[in-house]
N, C-alpha and C positions, 0 to 999 in steps of 0.2 A: 594419944589416939585422936584422929581427926573427928570433928563433929560431922553429922550427916550432910550439912551444907558444905563443909570444907571437902568432904569426900566427893560430892557432886562437882564442886569447882575444880578439883584435881582431874576428874574425868573430862570435864569441859575443856580444861587446858590441854589435856592430852589429845583430844580431837582437834583442837586448834593447831597443835603441833603437827598432827597428821596431815592437815590441809597444807601447812607450810612445806612439809616434806614432799607432798604430791606436786605442789607448784614447782618446787625446785627440780623434781624429777622430770616433769613433762614440759616445763617452760612457763615463764610468767607472761604469756601473751594470750589475749582472748581468742585469737585465731587458732592457736594450738588447742585450747580448751574447747572451742566451738566445733572442732573437727574430730575430736576423739571421745567416743562414748565411754570408754573406760575411765578417762580423766574426769569426765562429767559425773559418772556414777560414784567415783571415789570421793570427790568433793561433796556431792549432794548427800551421800550417806553420812558423812561426818557432820554436816550442817543439820541434818535430820536428827542425829543422835544428840547434838548440842541442844536443840530445841526440846527434845524429850527430857533430857537431864534438867534443863532450866525449869521445866514445869514441876519438877520434884523439889525444888528449893522451897524452904519454908516461906510462908507469907511474910513473916517478920523480916527475914533477910531481904526479900525482894523489895519490901517497903523501905528498909534502911538504905538500900543501894540504888533506889529508883533514879536518883539524880545522876548516877554514874553509868547505869546500864538500863536500856529499855527492854525489860524482860518480856513484856507483852508481845512486841513485834518479833522477838526471837522465837517464842512459842508459836506465834502466828505463821512465821516462815515454815516451821516444822509442819504445821497443819496443812499449809498450801502444798508443800512438797509431798506429804504423805497421801493427799487426797486429789492431787491434780492429775494423777495417772500419766505422767510423762509429758505434760503440757506446760510445765513450769518454764518460764523464760530463762534461757541459759545466760543471758546478759545480767539478769538479776542475781542469779547464783554466783556468777563471776564477780560482780561488784561486791557482793557480800563477802566472798572469800578474800578478795584483795584489800578491801577497806575496813570492813567491820570485824572480821575474825582476828586480825592482829591486835586491835584495841581490846577485844574481849579477852584474848590471851593474856595481855598485859594486866588487865584488871584482875583476872583469876590469880595470876602469879603474885600480885601485890597482896591479895587477900590471904594467900597461903603462907606468907612470910611469918 
């Protein structure tokens, strides 16, 4: 049985995978993302959920892995998305999805081995 932290990491990994599938479905270009509200909502929802899950990781785990993952900014991104009421920069969401999410997915996968 997985520990609570491992359970959260598995869910985070799954949301990372959902972002990857969404990018594959709609296309890996900012232009496609920028012009499609459904695409934007799908990616944003997954990032929001990742931030929510990361906030539930134990303090000890976050401390132990702080050199590998910046948990504070992940939770901060969630807070911005949840409270910005649709004014979050699409370019920031896109950059997060393209650059940060694959690295986070790899980290989670390594932790779950």
